[in-house]
VEXFI-542978 format. One record per residue: residue in one letter; x negated, z, y negated of N, C-alpha, C, O, CB in turn. Coordinates in pm, 1 decimal, always signed. Each point is the difference from the previous one (the first is absolute). Glycine has a CB too. Example, Ala and Ser with C-alpha at 12.3 -4.5 7.8 and 13.67 -1.06 7.14 Angstrom:
R rest     n.px     n.pz     n.py    ca.px    ca.pz    ca.py     c.px     c.pz     c.py     o.px     o.pz     o.py    cb.px    cb.pz    cb.py
R    A  -1319.0   +780.0   +569.0    +89.0     +0.0   -119.0    -90.0     +0.0   -120.0   -103.6    +66.5     +1.9   +292.8    +58.1   +115.4
R    S   -154.2   -196.6   -222.3    -82.0     +6.0   -119.0    +77.0    +73.0   -109.0    -50.9    +16.9   -110.8    -67.5   -231.4   +173.6
***
This chain:
R rest     n.px     n.pz     n.py    ca.px    ca.pz    ca.py     c.px     c.pz     c.py     o.px     o.pz     o.py    cb.px    cb.pz    cb.py
R    M -15159.6  +2161.2  -5564.4    -70.5    -87.8   +117.4   -132.7    -77.3    -28.0    -40.1    -87.1    -77.1   +271.7    +54.0   +150.6
R    A   -267.2    +90.6     +3.1   -159.7    -52.7    +16.1    -15.1   -154.1    +56.0    +55.9    -49.3    +98.0   -126.1   +307.5    -36.3
R    S    -15.6   -315.1   -147.1    -37.2   -166.1    +83.0   -102.5    +30.7   +120.7    -91.1    +82.9     +0.2    +96.2   -248.0   -244.8
R    T    +27.6    +90.0   +331.7    -99.3    +19.2   +138.7    -81.7   -158.1    +10.5    +49.1    -99.4    -53.4   +149.3   +293.9   +216.6
R    A   -292.5   -197.2   -107.6    -98.9   -104.6    -28.2    -24.6    -24.8   +170.7    +28.2    +99.5    +66.7   -154.6    -18.2   -346.5
R    R    +83.1   -187.4   +349.2    -72.3    -20.2   +108.3   -140.0    +42.7    -13.3    -64.0    +28.6   -101.2   +213.2   -199.8   +148.8
R    I   -188.8   +169.1    +97.9   -140.7     -5.1    -29.6   -109.5    -79.7    -86.7     +1.4   -120.1    +26.9    +76.2   +187.8   +152.0
R    G   -160.3    -35.5   -264.0    -86.1   -107.2    -59.2    +95.4    -52.2    -83.3    -50.9    -71.0    -86.9   -111.0    +15.8   +267.4
R    Q   +297.6    +64.8   -187.5    +57.0    -94.9   -130.7    +30.0   +117.8    -88.8    +39.9   +112.6    +29.4    +85.0   -341.4    +88.9
R    P   -161.2   +161.1   -262.6    +92.9   +118.0   -107.6   +106.5     +2.6     -4.5    +67.4   -101.3    +18.9   -180.2   +100.0   -144.8
R    A   +169.1   +129.9    +96.6   +144.3    +14.4    -38.2    +84.1    -74.6    -35.6   +113.3     -4.5    +47.9   -180.6   +138.8    -84.4
R    R    +26.6   -200.7    -48.8    +80.3   -108.2    -82.1    -86.2    -94.8    -98.1   -107.2    +29.9    -52.7   +302.2   +141.7    +58.4
R    P   -122.6   -294.7    -18.4   -103.3    -99.5    -15.6    -32.8    +73.9   -135.0    +53.4    +96.6    -54.5    +23.4   -345.1   +190.1
R    G   -217.1   +144.0   -181.3    -65.4    +38.3   -162.5   -108.9   +146.8    +41.3   -117.7     +6.7    -35.7   +396.6    -92.1   -151.9
R    R   -229.7   +158.7   +242.8    -11.1   +153.1    -25.2   -142.8    -32.5    +31.0    -85.6    +20.8    -86.0   +322.1   +139.2   +153.4
R    S   -269.8   -212.4    +56.5   -165.5    +14.6    +35.6    -82.1     +2.1    -90.4    -76.3    +92.5    -27.9   +100.8   -191.6   +192.3
R    V    -10.2    -40.0   -234.6    -89.4    -32.1    -95.0    -14.2    +49.0   -120.3   -108.0    +22.4    -54.7   +128.7   -171.1   +158.0
R    A   +118.4   +172.4   -161.9     -0.8    +83.0    -95.7    -31.3   +141.9    -33.0    -28.6    +45.9   -110.6   +139.5   -200.1   +121.5
R    C    -98.9   +227.3   +124.3    -65.1   +114.6     -9.4   -150.2    +13.2    +28.7    -69.2    +98.5    -26.0   +283.6    -34.6    +71.8
R    G   -254.5   -178.9    +12.2   -119.0    +10.2    +67.7    -30.3    +25.5   +100.1   -120.6    +16.0    +18.4    +95.6     +7.9   -149.9
R    D    +82.5    -13.9   +201.4    +21.4    -15.4   +131.4    -49.1   -114.8   +108.1     -2.1    +18.7   +121.7   +168.1    +98.3   -232.4
R    E   -201.0   -226.4    +51.3    -72.0   -119.4    +82.1    -64.8    +14.2    +97.5    +29.8    -66.3    +99.3    -45.4    -13.5   -254.0
R    D    -92.0   +168.8   +158.6    -54.1    +27.6   +117.1    +34.6    +43.2   +126.1    -26.9    -39.6   +113.4    -66.4    +52.2   -260.3
R    E   +169.6    +91.6    +94.5    +87.2    +83.0   +100.8    +96.9   -101.2    +64.8    +46.4    +20.3   +112.2    -55.4   +206.6   -253.1
R    W    +29.4   -302.4    +90.4   +134.8   -101.6    +39.8    -48.1   -143.8    +85.5    +65.5    -72.8    +74.6    +68.0   +158.2   -325.1
R    R   -228.3    -89.9   +220.7    -76.8    -97.5    +30.1   -111.3    +38.2   +181.1    -61.5    -65.7    +84.0    +79.8    +13.0   -426.2
R    A    +15.2   +191.9   +315.5    -68.0    +19.1   +144.2    +43.4    -13.6   +128.2    -67.7     +5.2   +102.7    -12.1   +113.8   -217.7
R    G   +246.1   -144.1    +97.9    +70.7    -16.5    +67.0    +32.6    +73.8   +174.4    -32.9   +118.2     -9.2    -22.8   -300.3   -188.0
R    V    +70.9   +173.3   +240.9    +44.5    +69.8   +137.0   -137.0    -23.6   +115.9    -52.6   -100.9    +47.1   +355.0    +37.4    -98.2
R    G   -324.6   +198.6    +66.0   -129.7    +47.1   +110.6   -159.0    -44.9   -121.1   -102.9    -49.8    +45.8   +269.9    -48.5   +281.2
R    G   -148.7   +129.7   -469.0    -92.7     -1.5    -77.4   -110.5   -112.5    -52.6    -83.4    +17.2    -88.9   +150.8   +176.9   +185.8
R    G    -45.3   -315.0    -17.2    -69.2   -108.9    +13.8     -4.6    -61.7   -161.1    +95.3    -73.4    -26.1    -20.3    +41.2   +304.2
R    D   -144.8    +47.1   -355.7    +20.2    -80.5   -120.9     +4.7   -153.5    -28.8    -94.9    -77.9     -9.5     +4.4   +268.7    -30.7
R    L   +225.7   -215.3    +28.6    +56.7   -157.1    +24.2    -59.6    -54.9   -101.9    +64.0   -105.0     -4.7   +161.0   +125.7   +102.7
R    R   -297.4    -27.0   -179.6    -69.0    -80.4   -154.8   -127.0    -52.1    +97.3    -59.0   -100.2    -40.4   +122.8   +288.5   -236.1
R    K   -108.5   -128.7   +398.2   -173.3    -73.2    +41.7    +99.5   -115.3    +71.1    -22.7   -120.1    -14.7   -231.5   +352.2    +87.7
R    E   +379.0   -175.9    +14.2    +36.9   -125.0    +82.5    +66.1   -112.1    -41.4     +6.5    -98.0    +74.2     -3.3   +240.5    +60.4
R    S    +56.1   -141.3   -263.5    +94.9   -103.1    -81.8    -42.7    -29.4    -97.6    -88.9    +60.4    -60.0   +253.2     +0.8   +121.9
R    H    -89.2   -195.4   -108.8    -30.4    -14.5   -158.3    +89.0    +49.3    -75.4   +102.3    +53.4    +43.0   -205.0   -233.0    -17.9
R    P    +67.9   +164.6   -169.6   +140.0    +30.2    -53.8   +104.3    -39.6     -1.8     -3.6   -116.0    +40.9    -90.2   +162.9   -119.3
R    V   +203.7    -13.9    +50.6   +183.9    -44.6    +21.7     +3.9    -24.9   -172.6    -32.1    +75.9    -91.5   +178.5   +122.6   +344.0
R    I    -98.0   -324.8   -253.6    +58.5    -41.5   -123.6   +139.0    -11.9    -11.3    +67.5    -76.7    +68.7   -254.4    -24.8    -92.1
R    L   +232.1   +180.4    -66.9   +159.4    +10.0    -17.8   +128.6   -126.7    +49.9   +107.7     +6.1    +59.4   -225.4   +135.0   -271.5
R    S    +54.5   -224.8   +164.8    +57.3   -120.2    +32.4    -27.1    -25.6   +143.9    +75.3    -91.0    +34.7    -96.9     +9.0   -265.5
R    D    -43.9   +117.1   +318.8     +1.0    -51.1    +83.1    +57.9    +75.8   +103.9    -19.3    -27.5   +118.4   -136.9    -90.8   -213.6
R    I   +246.1   +239.0    +45.9    +70.5    +98.8    +95.5   +153.1    -19.0    -69.6    +97.8    +66.0    +34.9   -323.1   +133.2    +30.5
R    G   +226.0   -291.5   -159.3   +131.5     +2.5    -40.4    +43.5    +82.9   -149.4   +109.8     -0.3    -55.6    -84.9    -21.6   +325.7
R    V   -131.7    +80.2   -305.3    +50.6    +80.8    -86.4    -44.7    -39.3   -139.2   -112.9    -47.6    -12.3   +125.1   +217.5   +187.1
R    T    +83.3   -151.1   -304.9    -35.7    -35.4    -77.8     +7.6    +56.9   -149.8    +88.0    +79.2    -33.8    -63.3   -221.4   +210.2
R    P   -144.8    +85.7   -281.6    -43.5    +97.9    -69.4   +114.4   +102.9    -54.8    -39.1   +116.5     -7.1   -151.4   -279.6    -39.2
R    M   +302.7   +143.1    +13.2   +140.1    +50.0    -37.7    +10.2   +143.3   +124.4    +19.9   +117.0    -32.5   +111.7   -413.3    -66.4
R    Q   -148.7   +252.3   +223.1    -38.6    +96.9    +66.1    -46.4    +66.8     +6.2    +31.5   +117.1    -21.1     -4.3   -181.4    +60.3
R    S   -153.3     +7.9     +2.2   -113.0   +103.5    -52.3    +16.5    +80.3   -117.5    -22.0   +121.0     +6.1   -114.1   -268.4    +82.5
R    H   +168.3    +99.0   -182.5    +33.4   +100.7   -176.5    +71.8   +116.9    +62.8    -51.4   +111.8     +2.9   +116.9   -320.8   -219.4
R    Q    +55.5   +182.3   +267.5   +124.5    +70.4    +29.8    -39.2   +100.7    +87.9    +40.0   +111.5    -33.3   +109.8   -297.2     +3.8
R    W   -216.6   +180.4   +132.5    -66.7    +85.0    +64.9    -85.9    +94.9    -15.5    +23.8   +114.3    +39.3    +27.0   -250.8    +27.0
R    Q   -197.4    +91.9   -144.2    -36.0    +88.9    -68.9    +72.2    +66.8    -76.3    -19.5   +120.6    +15.2   -124.7   -218.1    +11.8
R    K   +220.8    +72.4   -104.4    +89.2    +69.4   -139.5    +73.1   +155.6   +105.5    +10.2   +120.4    -23.7    +96.9   -435.1   -166.8
R    L    -76.3   +239.5   +290.0    +69.0   +112.0   +119.4   -101.1    +48.2    +41.8    +23.8   +120.6     -8.0   +164.9   -218.5    +96.8
R    G   -325.9    +82.9    -33.2    -49.6    +58.7    +55.5   -100.3   +131.0    -83.8    -72.5    +82.9    +55.0   +127.7   -308.0   +102.1
R    A    -18.1   +200.5   -361.8    -53.3    +91.8    -53.4    +92.6   +116.8    -29.7    -42.9   +102.1    -53.8   -109.6   -267.9    -16.7
R    L   +304.2   +147.5   +112.5    +66.5   +102.2     +8.3    -29.7   +122.2    +59.7    -51.9    -10.6   +111.1   +164.9   -144.2   -133.3
R    D    -96.3   +260.2    -16.5    -34.3   +159.9    +86.9   +135.7     +2.9    +79.3   +106.1    -51.1    -36.0   -262.0   +222.0   -163.9
R    D   +129.0    -96.3   +322.8    +91.5    -35.6   +104.3   +120.5    +45.6    -24.1    +89.7    -62.2    +57.1   -246.2    +57.8    +88.6
R    D   +200.5   +128.1   -238.0   +165.4     -5.9    -49.6    +54.1   -134.5    -22.0    +73.3    -71.4    +68.4   -100.8   +280.7   -190.5
R    A    -51.5   -230.2    -38.2    +61.7   -143.3    -31.2     -5.4    -89.0    +57.8    +84.6    -78.9    -41.9   -105.7   +114.9   -101.4
R    F    -52.7    -88.8   +251.1    +30.1   -109.6    +73.2   +131.6    +41.5   +121.4    +71.6    -81.7    +57.9   -352.6     -9.6   -112.0
R    E   +283.8   +238.3    +68.0   +108.8     +6.8   +129.3   +139.9    -60.1    -90.1    +83.6    -80.1    +41.8   -195.7   +339.0   +126.8
R    A   +108.0   -202.9   -283.3   +163.8     -1.4   -117.1    -24.2   -131.9     -3.7   +111.0    -52.8     -6.6    -70.5   +275.3   -180.3
R    R   -151.0   -332.4   +187.8    +28.0   -148.0    -37.0    +60.7    -81.0   +150.5    +57.1   -108.9     +5.1   -282.0   +111.9   -218.9
R    A   +187.4   +100.1   +342.3    +36.5    -46.0   +121.1   +126.6    +54.7    +24.9    +62.9    -67.2    +81.7   -282.4    +40.9     -5.8
R    V   +276.4   +121.3   -116.3   +143.9    +44.8    +17.4    +78.2    -92.4   -100.3   +120.2    -18.1    +19.2   -175.7   +278.0    +47.3
R    V     +8.0   -304.0   -145.5   +112.7   -121.4   -107.0     -1.6   -159.1    +91.5    +91.6    -75.8    +31.5   -188.8   +192.8   -338.8
R    A    -12.8   -120.9   +323.9     -4.9   -150.8    +82.6    +28.1     -4.6   +105.7     -0.1   -117.5    +36.7   -136.6    +55.4   -127.8
R    K   +170.7   +148.3   +190.1    +98.8    +38.5   +131.1   +180.2    -32.2    -71.7    +90.3    -82.4    +14.5   -303.4   +332.9   +111.4
R    R   +186.2   -132.1   -201.7   +143.7    -15.6    -32.7    +57.4   -134.2    -66.4   +119.6    -28.8     +2.6   -145.8   +271.4    -26.0
R    Q    -67.1   -316.7    -32.9    +50.5   -149.7    -46.4    +47.6    -98.2   +137.8   +105.8    -61.8    +12.0   -297.2    +74.5   -238.2
R    A    +96.7     -6.0   +306.9    -70.8    -51.3    +99.3   +186.9    +49.5    +92.8    +77.3    -95.2    +11.5   -461.7   +136.3    -62.7
R    V   +412.1    +37.3    +81.6    +82.3    +38.3    +69.5   +136.9    -66.5    -61.4    +97.9    -47.9    +57.3   -248.8   +257.2    +14.4
R    S   +120.9   -194.2   -204.9   +176.0    -25.8   -112.2    +27.7   -185.3    +53.3   +107.4    -50.2    +33.1   -179.2   +248.3   -364.8
R    S    -46.3   -257.0   +324.9    -24.8   -126.7     +2.9    +51.6    -45.6   +108.8    +85.5    -88.5     +2.8   -258.6   +103.3   -124.1
R    V   +119.1    +49.1   +232.2    +62.9    -27.8   +173.7   +136.2    +26.5    -60.2    +60.6   -102.3    -31.7   -251.8   +205.7   +254.9
R    E   +251.1     +8.8   -245.2   +142.8    +32.3    +16.9    +65.9    -40.1    -61.4   +121.2    +11.8    +17.9   -149.2   +125.9    +40.5
R    A    -37.8   -217.7   -180.8    +92.5   -108.6    -44.7    +20.2   -117.7     +9.5    +86.9    -68.7    -53.7   -102.1   +177.9    -36.9
R    A    -96.6   -147.1   +186.7    +21.2   -115.9    +96.8   +100.3    -29.9   +128.4    +77.6    -91.7    +26.5   -289.8   +112.7   -105.3
R    A   +166.4   +120.6   +155.9    +97.6    +28.9    +78.1   +141.7    -26.7    -42.1    +65.8    -69.3    +77.6   -223.6   +215.3     -7.4
R    L   +223.1    -98.0   -192.6   +139.1     -1.1    -14.2    +36.5   -170.0    -37.9    +81.4    -78.4    +48.8    -72.4   +367.4   -136.1
R    L   -124.6   -304.2    -38.1    +55.3   -173.1    +21.8    +20.5    -91.7   +101.6    +80.0    -93.0    +10.9   -171.2   +105.8   -164.0
R    T    -15.0    +39.8   +241.7    +48.3   -114.3   +159.4   +124.8    +72.9    +78.2    +48.6    -56.9    +97.7   -333.3    -26.5    -23.9
R    A   +333.5   +204.4   -115.9   +100.7    +82.1   +111.1    +99.1   -110.4    -76.0    +61.1    -86.1    +63.4   -121.4   +411.6     +4.5
R    E    +66.4   -313.2   -188.6   +111.7    -49.5   -122.3    +25.5   -174.2    +48.6   +106.0    -56.9    -26.0   -219.9   +247.4   -224.6
R    H     +9.0   -253.8   +317.1    +60.7   -172.2    +38.1    -15.3     +1.7   +126.8    +29.6    -98.9    +67.0    -99.1    -49.7   -255.5
***
């Protein structure tokens, strides 16, 4: 299962900076260099905590197979949580 990305965005959080693709990612749609037109974004300004940034960078450092394996496990856990909540709601 391959990851997909929107045009002008990295395939997954933390991947662009961790892999040195920051210039490519910042180029944006249409090839314009966003750095010339905007100021640097502070993580807290966009609601990202230092812990989230750290976790995303760790995910970004994983190779594609390891990332996909982590995604499968996370999806399975999320589905299980939703199903358990639905059962509890149905019982009451």
